[in-house]
RODO-2510 file (C-alpha; in nm, 4 decimals, decimal comma):
residues 487
     n   res          X          Y          Z
     1     m     1,1352     0,2813    -2,5464
     2     k     1,4777     0,3437    -2,5048
     3     v     1,8249     0,2139    -2,6230
     4     l     1,9805     0,0040    -2,3272
     5     k     2,3412     0,1289    -2,4056
     6     d     2,1665     0,5012    -2,3516
     7     i     2,0479     0,4024    -1,9735
     8     l     2,3617     0,2335    -1,9036
     9     y     2,5139     0,5380    -1,9064
    10     k     2,7537     0,5946    -1,6104
    11     v     2,6806     0,2382    -1,5251
    12     p     3,0426     0,0269    -1,4585
    13     m     3,0042    -0,2771    -1,6609
    14     e     3,2331    -0,5966    -1,6699
    15     a     3,1037    -0,7969    -1,9329
    16     v     2,8343    -0,7699    -2,1766
    17     v     2,7179    -1,0788    -2,3849
    18     g     2,5032    -0,9419    -2,6782
    19     s     2,4324    -0,6115    -2,8196
    20     t     2,3556    -0,3212    -2,5781
    21     a     2,1873    -0,1535    -2,9157
    22     v     1,8730    -0,2995    -2,8406
    23     t     1,5659    -0,1015    -2,7564
    24     v     1,3817    -0,1823    -2,4258
    25     n     1,0195    -0,0881    -2,3477
    26     g     1,0634    -0,0781    -1,9500
    27     i     1,2768    -0,1676    -1,6376
    28     q     1,1847    -0,4124    -1,4039
    29     f     1,3162    -0,5688    -1,0666
    30     d     1,0826    -0,7522    -1,0124
    31     s     1,0748    -1,0703    -1,2589
    32     r     0,6513    -1,1028    -1,2086
    33     k     0,6636    -0,7627    -1,3742
    34     v     0,8308    -0,8261    -1,6868
    35     e     0,6798    -0,7820    -1,9848
    36     f     0,8041    -0,8246    -2,3766
    37     n     1,1472    -0,6294    -2,4370
    38     d     1,1646    -0,5437    -2,0849
    39     v     1,4931    -0,5197    -1,9228
    40     f     1,5459    -0,6996    -1,5950
    41     v     1,7675    -0,6160    -1,3078
    42     a     1,8566    -0,8883    -1,0726
    43     v     1,9051    -0,7164    -0,7219
    44     r     2,0168    -0,8836    -0,4051
    45     g     1,7460    -0,7964    -0,1583
    46     t     1,7058    -0,8363     0,1906
    47     i     1,4305    -1,1080     0,1160
    48     a     1,4971    -1,2295    -0,2194
    49     d     1,8033    -1,2398    -0,4763
    50     g     1,6700    -1,1312    -0,8046
    51     h     1,9626    -1,3386    -0,9709
    52     k     1,7296    -1,6851    -0,9009
    53     f     1,4424    -1,5321    -1,1424
    54     i     1,6786    -1,4397    -1,4315
    55     s     1,5128    -1,7200    -1,6317
    56     t     1,1463    -1,6300    -1,5133
    57     a     1,2588    -1,2714    -1,6541
    58     t     1,3812    -1,3998    -1,9979
    59     n     1,0920    -1,6409    -2,0210
    60     q     0,8178    -1,3767    -1,9728
    61     g     0,9911    -1,1901    -2,2646
    62     a     1,3077    -0,9756    -2,1337
    63     i     1,5156    -0,8494    -2,3923
    64     a     1,8048    -0,7767    -2,1574
    65     i     1,9407    -0,8992    -1,7993
    66     i     2,1171    -0,6803    -1,5973
    67     c     2,3156    -0,8678    -1,3226
    68     e     2,6595    -0,9096    -1,1021
    69     e     2,6849    -1,2996    -1,2033
    70     l     2,6117    -1,4054    -1,5404
    71     p     2,3834    -1,6921    -1,5205
    72     e     2,5080    -2,0404    -1,6296
    73     k     2,2291    -2,0734    -1,9240
    74     i     2,2578    -1,8040    -2,1906
    75     v     1,9432    -1,7441    -2,3938
    76     n     1,9811    -1,6698    -2,7611
    77     g     1,8474    -1,2943    -2,8533
    78     v     1,8911    -1,1959    -2,4904
    79     t     2,1610    -0,9591    -2,3817
    80     y     2,3233    -0,9985    -2,0404
    81     v     2,5103    -0,7357    -1,9019
    82     q     2,7347    -0,7727    -1,5762
    83     v     2,7672    -0,4903    -1,3627
    84     e     2,9573    -0,4354    -1,0210
    85     d     2,6359    -0,3335    -0,8251
    86     s     2,2849    -0,4072    -0,9594
    87     q     2,1091    -0,1380    -0,6763
    88     m     2,3445     0,1318    -0,8421
    89     a     2,2931     0,0094    -1,2234
    90     l     1,8974     0,0528    -1,1357
    91     a     1,9299     0,3528    -1,0317
    92     y     2,1261     0,4662    -1,3085
    93     m     1,9008     0,3410    -1,5425
    94     a     1,5598     0,4541    -1,3780
    95     a     1,7215     0,7840    -1,3796
    96     h     1,8259     0,8016    -1,7450
    97     f     1,4847     0,6044    -1,8626
    98     f     1,3193     0,8805    -1,7336
    99     d     1,4898     1,1265    -1,8677
   100     n     1,6951     1,2665    -1,5872
   101     s     1,3820     1,4312    -1,4440
   102     s     1,5647     1,5465    -1,1138
   103     g     1,7893     1,7898    -1,2865
   104     n     1,5069     1,9617    -1,4317
   105     l     1,3861     2,1048    -1,1270
   106     k     1,5017     2,1806    -0,7613
   107     l     1,4961     1,8880    -0,5527
   108     v     1,5445     1,8899    -0,1426
   109     g     1,6167     1,5783     0,0523
   110     v     1,5209     1,5397     0,4145
   111     t     1,6613     1,3122     0,6213
   112     g     1,6937     1,2255     0,9896
   113     t     1,5516     0,9980     1,2474
   114     n     1,2404     1,2367     1,3312
   115     g     1,1106     1,5374     1,1327
   116     k     1,1327     1,4065     0,7896
   117     t     0,7664     1,3777     0,6914
   118     t     0,6549     1,7393     0,8825
   119     i     0,9452     1,9163     0,7246
   120     a     0,9154     1,7949     0,3716
   121     t     0,5177     1,8568     0,3751
   122     l     0,5494     2,1705     0,5303
   123     l     0,7851     2,2777     0,2699
   124     y     0,5596     2,1468    -0,0024
   125     n     0,2791     2,3608     0,1398
   126     l     0,4902     2,6583     0,2140
   127     f     0,6171     2,6873    -0,1494
   128     t     0,2653     2,5859    -0,3088
   129     k     0,1215     2,8823    -0,1030
   130     a     0,4044     3,0996    -0,2134
   131     g     0,2609     3,0731    -0,6036
   132     f     0,4768     2,7668    -0,7026
   133     k     0,4365     2,4303    -0,8598
   134     v     0,5362     2,1734    -0,6141
   135     g     0,5899     1,7949    -0,5617
   136     l     0,6141     1,6118    -0,2515
   137     l     0,7655     1,2386    -0,1839
   138     s     0,6587     1,1436     0,1364
   139     t     0,5854     0,8815     0,3644
   140     v     0,1999     0,9713     0,3897
   141     k     0,1578     1,0617     0,0471
   142     v     0,2946     1,1734    -0,2999
   143     m     0,1875     1,5061    -0,4448
   144     i     0,2626     1,6383    -0,7968
   145     a     0,1233     1,9873    -0,8196
   146     d    -0,2334     1,9390    -0,6637
   147     k    -0,2748     1,5771    -0,7968
   148     e    -0,2254     1,3191    -0,4795
   149     f    -0,0899     0,9721    -0,5316
   150     a    -0,0703     0,7034    -0,2422
   151     a     0,2765     0,6500    -0,0814
   152     t     0,4117     0,3027    -0,0363
   153     h     0,7238     0,3436     0,1278
   154     t     0,9162     0,6448     0,2857
   155     t     1,1807     0,6559     0,0038
   156     p     1,0164     0,4575    -0,2917
   157     d     1,2344     0,2416    -0,5588
   158     p     1,4132     0,4257    -0,8082
   159     l     1,1651     0,3482    -1,0775
   160     v     0,8978     0,4976    -0,8709
   161     i     1,0749     0,7995    -0,7900
   162     n     1,2097     0,8648    -1,1449
   163     s     0,8612     0,8209    -1,2695
   164     h     0,7010     1,0456    -1,0416
   165     l     0,9485     1,3032    -1,1106
   166     k     0,8801     1,2548    -1,4914
   167     m     0,5431     1,3448    -1,4176
   168     m     0,6560     1,6294    -1,2284
   169     n     0,8549     1,7628    -1,4835
   170     d     0,5261     1,7120    -1,7318
   171     e     0,3270     1,9023    -1,5003
   172     g     0,5695     2,1879    -1,4843
   173     v     0,6704     2,1363    -1,1135
   174     e     0,9556     2,3777    -1,0155
   175     f     1,0535     2,2402    -0,6682
   176     c     1,0391     1,8826    -0,5087
   177     f     1,0695     1,7914    -0,1328
   178     m     1,1301     1,4379    -0,0395
   179     e     1,2205     1,2342     0,2552
   180     v     1,5288     1,0384     0,2137
   181     s     1,5550     0,7407     0,4592
   182     s     1,8197     0,5472     0,5641
   183     h     1,6866     0,2393     0,3680
   184     g     1,6633     0,4209     0,0574
   185     i     2,0471     0,5803     0,0873
   186     a     2,1631     0,1830     0,1809
   187     q     1,9724     0,0659    -0,0874
   188     k     2,0892     0,3538    -0,3453
   189     r     1,7559     0,4547    -0,4481
   190     t     1,8651     0,8055    -0,4553
   191     a     2,1951     0,7308    -0,5755
   192     a     2,1488     0,9187    -0,9386
   193     l     1,9164     1,2001    -0,8095
   194     e     2,0509     1,5595    -0,8585
   195     f     1,9878     1,7395    -0,5617
   196     a     1,9624     2,0985    -0,5043
   197     g     1,9646     2,0451    -0,1230
   198     g     1,9948     1,8323     0,1472
   199     v     1,8526     1,9016     0,5319
   200     f     1,9382     1,6845     0,8391
   201     t     1,6935     1,7111     1,1279
   202     n     1,8307     1,4727     1,4093
   203     l     1,9649     1,1377     1,4631
   204     s     1,8099     0,8694     1,7487
   205     h     1,7623     0,5221     1,8307
   206     d     1,5614     0,3579     1,5333
   207     h     1,6237     0,1063     1,2667
   208     l     1,9252    -0,0738     1,4168
   209     d     1,7192    -0,4029     1,2916
   210     y     1,8639    -0,3027     0,9819
   211     h     2,1805    -0,1072     1,0555
   212     n     2,3820    -0,3279     1,2680
   213     t     2,5158    -0,0515     1,4916
   214     f     2,4425     0,3184     1,5288
   215     a     2,7529     0,4157     1,3646
   216     e     2,6452     0,2350     1,0562
   217     y     2,3190     0,4510     1,1004
   218     r     2,4869     0,7748     1,1170
   219     d     2,7205     0,6919     0,8341
   220     v     2,4645     0,5929     0,5942
   221     k     2,2775     0,9183     0,6633
   222     k     2,6449     1,0998     0,6539
   223     s     2,6935     0,9404     0,3204
   224     f     2,4023     1,1798     0,1535
   225     f     2,5614     1,4333     0,2133
   226     d     2,8759     1,3193     0,1212
   227     k     2,7263     1,3066    -0,2539
   228     l     2,5614     1,6437    -0,2587
   229     p     2,7662     1,8768    -0,5645
   230     p     2,8797     2,2034    -0,4799
   231     s     2,5710     2,3893    -0,6421
   232     a     2,3417     2,2155    -0,3530
   233     f     2,2929     2,3175    -0,0017
   234     a     2,3325     2,1155     0,3163
   235     l     2,1346     2,2212     0,6089
   236     v     2,2170     2,0855     0,9337
   237     n     2,0665     2,0786     1,3210
   238     v     2,3771     2,1519     1,5014
   239     d     2,1973     2,0909     1,8312
   240     d     2,2115     1,7367     1,7449
   241     k     2,5756     1,6222     1,7994
   242     n     2,5733     1,4421     1,4662
   243     g     2,4854     1,7658     1,2826
   244     l     2,8559     1,8966     1,2147
   245     v     2,9475     1,5045     1,1216
   246     m     2,6787     1,5146     0,8121
   247     l     2,9053     1,8373     0,7140
   248     q     3,2541     1,6579     0,7295
   249     n     3,3093     1,5752     0,3530
   250     t     3,0112     1,7441     0,1721
   251     k     3,0813     1,9858    -0,1387
   252     a     2,7880     2,1489    -0,0846
   253     r     2,7357     2,5090     0,0810
   254     k     2,7077     2,4472     0,4639
   255     y     2,4389     2,5955     0,6695
   256     t     2,3453     2,5240     1,0149
   257     y     2,0238     2,5762     1,2377
   258     a     1,9593     2,5573     1,5951
   259     l     1,7576     2,6511     1,8985
   260     k     2,0593     2,6265     2,1598
   261     s     2,3828     2,6473     1,9753
   262     y     2,5318     2,9189     1,7587
   263     a     2,4065     2,8991     1,3692
   264     d     2,3293     3,0483     1,0734
   265     y     1,9503     3,0138     1,1378
   266     t     1,7972     3,0153     1,4921
   267     a     1,4936     3,0424     1,6913
   268     q     1,3869     3,1326     2,0472
   269     i     1,0297     2,9915     2,1816
   270     l     0,8559     3,2905     2,3138
   271     e     0,5304     3,1261     2,3871
   272     n     0,4400     2,7554     2,3858
   273     q     0,0810     2,6432     2,4494
   274     f    -0,1764     2,4634     2,3000
   275     g    -0,2866     2,6805     2,0661
   276     g     0,0511     2,7159     1,9243
   277     l     0,4119     2,8669     1,9500
   278     l     0,5342     3,1989     1,9342
   279     l     0,8793     3,2140     1,7893
   280     k     1,1531     3,4566     1,7088
   281     l     1,3037     3,2973     1,3756
   282     n     1,6466     3,5002     1,2994
   283     g     1,5159     3,7877     1,4818
   284     h     1,1755     3,7874     1,3149
   285     e     0,8456     3,7404     1,5468
   286     v     0,5916     3,4843     1,3901
   287     w     0,3144     3,3069     1,5480
   288     s     0,2675     2,9366     1,4491
   289     k    -0,0341     2,7123     1,4870
   290     l     0,2185     2,4054     1,5429
   291     i     0,2870     2,3133     1,8755
   292     g     0,6050     2,2208     2,0604
   293     t     0,9988     2,2152     2,0949
   294     f     1,0476     1,9780     1,8353
   295     n     0,7805     2,1996     1,6068
   296     a     1,0118     2,5075     1,6465
   297     y     1,3319     2,3131     1,5270
   298     n     1,0757     2,1751     1,2010
   299     l     0,9838     2,5598     1,1407
   300     l     1,3300     2,6821     1,1532
   301     a     1,4282     2,4304     0,9194
   302     i     1,1918     2,5262     0,6786
   303     y     1,2439     2,8825     0,7083
   304     a     1,5781     2,8558     0,6430
   305     v     1,5296     2,6115     0,3132
   306     g     1,2757     2,8620     0,1988
   307     e     1,5347     3,1535     0,2263
   308     l     1,8053     2,9359     0,0763
   309     l     1,5586     2,8793    -0,2400
   310     g     1,5259     3,2253    -0,2634
   311     l     1,1937     3,3081    -0,0789
   312     e     1,1576     3,6575     0,0827
   313     a     1,1744     3,6733     0,4113
   314     r     0,8559     3,8640     0,4972
   315     e     0,6660     3,6586     0,2623
   316     n     0,8434     3,3334     0,4267
   317     l     0,7200     3,4304     0,7741
   318     r     0,3647     3,5338     0,6325
   319     i     0,3142     3,1601     0,4937
   320     i     0,4665     3,0283     0,8086
   321     s     0,2019     3,1535     1,0449
   322     e    -0,0804     3,0189     0,8226
   323     l     0,0713     2,6570     0,7979
   324     e    -0,1283     2,3750     0,9764
   325     s     0,0066     2,0544     1,1391
   326     v     0,0989     1,7508     0,9124
   327     s    -0,1675     1,4535     0,9307
   328     g    -0,0725     1,2159     1,2413
   329     r     0,1867     1,4769     1,3620
   330     f     0,0528     1,6083     1,6922
   331     q    -0,3004     1,6034     1,5307
   332     y    -0,5174     1,6908     1,8370
   333     v    -0,9037     1,7610     1,8935
   334     v    -1,0596     1,8855     2,2273
   335     t    -1,3673     1,7823     2,3364
   336     k    -1,6780     1,9963     2,4895
   337     q    -1,5623     1,8502     2,8460
   338     k    -1,2187     1,9727     2,7653
   339     i    -1,0379     1,6363     2,6840
   340     t    -0,7099     1,6864     2,4650
   341     a    -0,6758     1,3576     2,2507
   342     i    -0,3540     1,4072     2,0778
   343     v    -0,2063     1,1638     1,7863
   344     d     0,1215     1,1353     1,6987
   345     y     0,3603     0,9185     1,4864
   346     a     0,6283     0,8853     1,7830
   347     h     0,7629     0,5673     1,7334
   348     t     1,1242     0,6248     1,8266
   349     p     1,2188     0,6805     2,1912
   350     d     1,3522     1,0142     2,1156
   351     a     1,0197     1,1183     1,9115
   352     l     0,7999     0,9723     2,2398
   353     q     1,0227     1,1627     2,4783
   354     n     1,0189     1,4996     2,2591
   355     v     0,6063     1,4658     2,2396
   356     l     0,5464     1,3762     2,6062
   357     e     0,7867     1,6697     2,7316
   358     t     0,6190     1,8981     2,4944
   359     i     0,2848     1,8261     2,6750
   360     n     0,4381     1,8000     3,0061
   361     a     0,5741     2,1542     2,9389
   362     i     0,2266     2,2929     2,8650
   363     r    -0,0086     2,1161     3,0869
   364     t    -0,0740     2,2460     3,4330
   365     k    -0,0173     1,9098     3,6166
   366     n    -0,3683     1,9254     3,7888
   367     e    -0,4517     1,7067     3,4871
   368     e    -0,3769     1,3374     3,3957
   369     l    -0,1871     1,2632     3,0757
   370     i    -0,2918     0,9213     2,9591
   371     t    -0,0356     0,7939     2,6948
   372     v    -0,1306     0,4781     2,4657
   373     v     0,1551     0,3177     2,3128
   374     g     0,3309     0,0336     2,1593
   375     c     0,5802    -0,0917     1,9673
   376     g     0,5810    -0,2832     1,5649
   377     g     0,6716    -0,6241     1,5222
   378     d     0,9394    -0,7513     1,3212
   379     r     1,1633    -0,4146     1,3606
   380     d     1,4027    -0,2866     1,6100
   381     k     1,3899    -0,4679     1,9434
   382     t     1,6115    -0,2646     2,1539
   383     k     1,4084     0,0220     2,1509
   384     r     1,1249    -0,1415     2,3192
   385     p     1,2185    -0,1305     2,6460
   386     l     1,3349     0,2315     2,6014
   387     m     0,9747     0,3141     2,4871
   388     g     0,8426     0,1527     2,8193
   389     n     1,0799     0,3346     3,0445
   390     i     0,9971     0,7073     2,8875
   391     a     0,6281     0,6538     2,8371
   392     s     0,6145     0,5218     3,2185
   393     a     0,8272     0,7994     3,3409
   394     l     0,6964     1,1042     3,1492
   395     s     0,2907     0,9831     3,1606
   396     t     0,0502     0,9694     3,4860
   397     r    -0,1123     0,6622     3,3015
   398     v     0,0267     0,4387     3,0541
   399     i    -0,1467     0,1697     2,8496
   400     f     0,0753    -0,0601     2,6387
   401     t    -0,0723    -0,1861     2,3739
   402     s    -0,0252    -0,3381     2,0041
   403     d     0,1001    -0,0975     1,7073
   404     n     0,1411    -0,2918     1,3952
   405     p     0,2667    -0,6742     1,5475
   406     r     0,2896    -0,8093     1,1839
   407     t     0,4417    -1,1708     1,2167
   408     e     0,5368    -1,1204     1,5908
   409     d     0,3069    -1,2085     1,9030
   410     p     0,1484    -0,9088     2,0265
   411     e     0,2021    -1,0041     2,3837
   412     s     0,5495    -1,0925     2,3488
   413     i     0,6212    -0,7437     2,2226
   414     l     0,4332    -0,5899     2,5420
   415     q     0,6489    -0,7859     2,7559
   416     e     0,9452    -0,6606     2,5941
   417     v     0,8079    -0,3051     2,6249
   418     e     0,6962    -0,3503     2,9809
   419     a     1,0558    -0,4614     3,0756
   420     g     1,1678    -0,1116     3,0662
   421     v     0,9327     0,0294     3,3394
   422     e     1,0794     0,1067     3,6322
   423     p     0,9429    -0,0284     3,9742
   424     q     0,8195     0,2992     4,1191
   425     n     0,5944     0,3607     3,7734
   426     y     0,4481     0,0187     3,7665
   427     k     0,1335     0,0831     3,9179
   428     k     0,0843     0,3756     3,6365
   429     t     0,0757     0,1111     3,3640
   430     m    -0,1444    -0,1709     3,2278
   431     s    -0,1517    -0,3737     2,8793
   432     v    -0,4229    -0,4070     2,6546
   433     v    -0,3243    -0,6003     2,3883
   434     n    -0,6209    -0,4723     2,1495
   435     r    -0,5596    -0,1326     1,9923
   436     k    -0,8903    -0,0167     1,9632
   437     q    -0,9843    -0,1235     2,3384
   438     a    -0,6848     0,0320     2,4667
   439     i    -0,7933     0,3786     2,2866
   440     k    -1,1313     0,3250     2,4622
   441     t    -1,0157     0,2525     2,7750
   442     a    -0,7844     0,5987     2,7528
   443     c    -1,1267     0,7755     2,6779
   444     q    -1,3311     0,6017     2,9481
   445     l    -1,0391     0,6968     3,2040
   446     a    -1,0247     1,0513     3,0893
   447     r    -1,1561     1,3121     3,2796
   448     p    -1,2363     1,6942     3,2318
   449     n    -0,9112     1,8596     3,1357
   450     d    -0,6925     1,5456     3,0834
   451     i    -0,5025     1,4797     2,8054
   452     i    -0,4637     1,1358     2,5835
   453     l    -0,1651     1,1026     2,3700
   454     i    -0,2033     0,8130     2,1558
   455     a     0,1504     0,7347     2,0008
   456     g     0,3303     0,5107     1,7054
   457     k     0,1260     0,4870     1,4169
   458     g     0,0429     0,8771     1,3460
   459     h    -0,0889     0,8773     0,9818
   460     e    -0,1197     0,5318     0,9084
   461     t    -0,4744     0,3921     0,8560
   462     y    -0,4133     0,0502     0,8751
   463     q    -0,3189    -0,2129     1,1389
   464     e    -0,1081    -0,5146     0,9688
   465     i    -0,1554    -0,8360     1,1726
   466     n     0,0023    -1,1543     1,0484
   467     g     0,0649    -0,9799     0,7185
   468     k    -0,2797    -0,8397     0,6850
   469     r    -0,4075    -0,5154     0,6607
   470     s    -0,7332    -0,4149     0,8281
   471     d    -0,8578    -0,0709     0,8340
   472     f    -0,7292     0,1327     1,1533
   473     d    -0,7210     0,4982     1,1941
   474     d    -0,6290     0,6106     1,5618
   475     f    -0,7427     0,9931     1,5124
   476     k    -1,0605     0,8556     1,3695
   477     i    -1,1248     0,6188     1,6541
   478     v    -1,0352     0,8347     1,9577
   479     n    -1,2801     1,0856     1,8028
   480     e    -1,5630     0,8206     1,7854
   481     f    -1,5050     0,7040     2,1453
   482     l    -1,4895     1,0686     2,2505
   483     k    -1,8209     1,1410     2,0865
   484     e    -1,9959     0,8497     2,2397
   485     l    -1,9043     0,9497     2,6010
   486     e    -2,0349     1,3076     2,5224
   487     k    -2,3758     1,1611     2,4831
***
């Protein structure tokens, strides 16, 4: 239990009705979860406005209400606090309720369009292998030392984040690496956290269904760096033209990394093949099991973070050479017939282009590159023709299929993807709405030495159609079909 006035510390208040000296059992922003003596924070969401459920919260026993507008009906015995911004209030209240746990460890946020999951996960693995107790908050999973928990969002809500950080404190975790999404920043889920560092990977076409313009999307990312304290570091990829933009107003110590530009941390690709990468990282040669130019960037970023957080260079490089690829990120299998199947989360034009260019740089061109790809429903529609164009231009065969259609008509999504295919590439393409059938078709088309890329869902183990999620694992399914063909 906490005293309300204590968890309201740093929250700008406009009016108070009742006493802030009351004790509260918990904090909720979903009225359905309110229990006796909880405080309910009325947040205006993209789908629902929490202010409409204030009476529900008080009926269920809420002892306090935090809101931007006071309700007409005031219930005796309930404290009402009017604030400027409920989302910001929720962030600070959650942090205080869970003892400001982010300040008791070194928390590093990773943001950007592509690479967040890979970098955060590899950093977790790097520091774990270095002998530290480490935490991870990612799209794929949450790790508290060696305990795994399911992930629900790339960047969870403030209550979930801070409760996990409190558990990390209790477990003696020293470092935590978390993905910081543009949605999470915009909705102030990370506003009250104390970061020891921030990493910017890149910026490309994504989430324009939520952020109205690319400039808005960029500026939301930038605001994360603007708020870093002087004690933190800001590490940015300056091969991306937006890298230096992220550093413009930050008070943090500034560091850069790049493969093509002058930077504090640089890398050269000496060898790039399906077996891995030979890199020169800041003058040191290291072999990695990871593949492709995009992973060269990821490895350079984790090397830099390792050094900035105190890892000795030789130990840093030794462990990097042992790291495995992250689930659903260029995860591949090779059959006895030497058919290579690759599963990757590439769900943006930039990510898809990176993966296809990586494969094309390695393959001999004597084999087919068969790509299975689609686009999710209820998301940014403007990227669909771009995905169709890139897939058809950089593959020898393309099968367009469903991703997570959600509430949209899958065939309509495919038509929008197909609209980006240029005339000279029409004959390369086909559409198979059923994703499982599309993967099966790719396997049937493949011949020895051919390469199959299944893009878009990566680590996801479900497919969402009309609000229902059913089991669906690209890597598992392609393995099953390939084994059938070997019989």
